[in-house]
N, C-alpha and C positions, 0 to 999 in steps of 0.2 A: 883085374882092377877096373878096367874100362867098363866091363859088363856090370860090375857092382855100382859104378857111378851112374850108369844109365838107369839101373833099377831104382837107385835112390832118387833120381830126378822124377821118375814116374810116380814114386810114392809120396814125394813132398812138393814138387813144383806144380804139377797139373792140378791136383786137388786144391791147392792154395789158390790157383787162378779161378777155379770153379767157385770156391767160397767167396772170393772177391766179387765175381760176377753175380752170384746169388745175393750178396749183400747190397749191391747197387740196385738190383731189381726190387728187393724188399724196401729199400729206402725210397725208390720211385713210387712204389705202391702206397707206402705210408704217406708220402707227400700228396699223392693224388687223392687218397682217402680224406686227408685233412682239408684239401681244397673242396671236395664234395660236401663235407660237413659244413664248411664255411659258407659255401653257396646255398646249402639248404637252410642255414640259419638266416642268411640275408633274404632269401625268398620268403621264409616264414615271417620275418619282421615286416617285409613289404606287404604281405597279405594282411597281417594284423593292422598295419597302418591304413591300407586301402579299405578294408571292410569293417574296421572297428573305430580306429582313432579319427578318421575323417568324419565318421558319423557323430562322434562326440563333439568335435569342433563345430560341425555344421549345425547340430541341434542347439548348441549354446548360442550361436549367432542368430539362428532363426527365432529362438525364444526371446532374445533381447530385441530383435527387430519387431517381432509381433507385439511385445509390450509397448514399444514406441508407437506403433500404429494405433493400438487401442487407447493409449494415453492421448494421442492426437485427436481421436474421435471424441473422447470424453470432454476435451476442452475446445472442441470446434464450435463456432458460433452458427455454422450452417453445414449443409451436406458437403462431404469431401470424398464422395465415392469415386470420383474420376481422378483423384490425385494419385499419380503413379510413382511419385518420388520414393516413398518408403514401402509401399505395398497397397494394393487396392482392396484386399479383403482376405477371407479365410475359406478354404475348401474343407468340407466335411464329408467323408465317405465312410460310413459306419462299417461296411463289410471289409474295408482295408485295415480297420483296427489301428489306425495311426494318429488318432486325435485330429486336431485342426492343423491345416497346412497353409502357411502364409503364401499368398499369390502376388508375384511381382511382374514387372514388365520385362519381356525378353526370354529367350530360351538358350542363351549362350552358356558355356561352362561357367563363366564368371558369375552368372546369376544363379544357376541351378546348384553350383557347388556350395552355396550358402544354406543349403537345407530347405529350400523353398520350391514351390511350383512356379513356373513362368508361363505367361500367355504369349502365343506366337505373334511376332511382328514381321517375320520373314521366313520362307518365301510367300506365305499366306498370312494376311493380317487378320487376327482374331476379332470377332465382334463382341465387345464387352456387353454383358447383360444390362448394365446400368444405362446404356444408350437408348434402350427401349426399341431398337430396330431389330428386324429379323437377321439371323446370321448364326455363325458358329463360334462359340467361346472355346477355343482350342488351347489346351494346356499340356505341358510336359514337366516331368520330374525324374530324378534318378531312381533306378531300381535297386542299385547296390552302391554302397559308399556314399559319402557326402549327404548323409541324412536319410537316403533311400526311402523317400516319401511315398513312392509308388511300388515298393517292394512286393506288396500283397495284391497287386492289381489283378492277378489271376483268380483271386477269391471273389471278385465282383461278378454278379450274375444279372441277367435281364430281370427287371422288376425292382432292383435295389435302388434306394434313394441316393442322390448326390446333391448336397446342399452347398450353395455359395453364399457366404455372409459378408455384407458390407456394413457401413456404419449405420445405415438406416433401413435396410431391407434384407430379407432372406429369400433367395431364389432356389426353389425346390425343383429338382429335376428327377426324372425316372429313367433308369438305364433300359434301353430297348434292343441294343445289339452289341456284340463283342467280336472283334477280329483278333484271333490268337497269334497271327503272324503275317506280316507284310513287309515289303521292302522298305528300308529306311529312306529311300528316295521317293516313296509314294506320298506325294503331297495332296492327292485327291481326297484323302481321308479328312483333310482339314478345311476343305472348301465350304462356302456358306451353306450350300445344300449338299451334305455328304451322301452322295448317291450310292457309294459302296456299302452304306449302312442300311440301304433299302428305302431311304426317303427320296422323294422326287420333287417336293414342294418346299418353298421357303418356310422356315419356322425358327424357333428359339432353341438351338441345339448347344450341347456341351460335349467336348471330345477330350478324353484323357489319353495321353500317349507316353510310352516309355520303351526301354530296350528289352529285348527278349532274344534268346533264353536268358535266364538270370545269370549274372556275372559275365555277360557278353554284351556287345552292341551290334550284333550282326543284323538283327531284324527289329521290327517295331510291333508292339502290342497296343491295341486300340480299343477303347470303350466309348460308346456313344450314349448320350442321354438327351431327353427332350423336356423342356420346361413344362411343369404342370400347374404351378401357381407361384405367386409372389406374396410374401407377408411383410407387413411393416414391423420394424423392430420396436418393441415397447420399452418402457422405462426400466424394466428389469432384465431386458435382453433375453426374454424367455424364448428358447429355441423352438422351432417347429416340432411337431409330434414325431417326425422321423428321427430326430436326434435325442428323444427322451426315452427313458426306460432302459 
């Protein structure tokens, strides 16, 4: 009888324990799988928010702000090119295929997150073209998210036009150098005479900067241009030939 009892325990007790253990493992795997799925959904939503929804919000804000600037120009009794409260003008880079980009003061996240380009005030102070003095009009904008106004900066080539529009003038630049990657701490690219671009004498320069590689902020991408001419804005606001056709 004892032997029979032991045999029954082997047949019923041990397998039952194994089944319970297997059930716990299966439950744990199921919970872990659900957590992975949830984490994936959260990550996916974050990517959608970062790369799409922030663009929508920023573009709306920039559009409203741009209309406000143009309305101010239309009703101005005199030049307001140096008024930096709402925006100083619009950047046009045909090879980036991003339309007009409002330019405001500063390059902080608070400024750039509104879907605009900003001119540097720190650590190097940009020289505004409207001042008429030689120097470097250095700008920054996001490459992904928050409007991503410089997303296609890698499409810009030497010889391409860059036009800055104010209420009374068009400033036409020509790209002459591109730096595909440099340290984000390299402020020499922003100096009045950007020697890293190959220039050694004072002139009227423009510099466009943004993050690289795309979707990261590890390095900086830089494009340099030099002023070739200035045109007065006519009553019809006819753009220069570089922006037509």
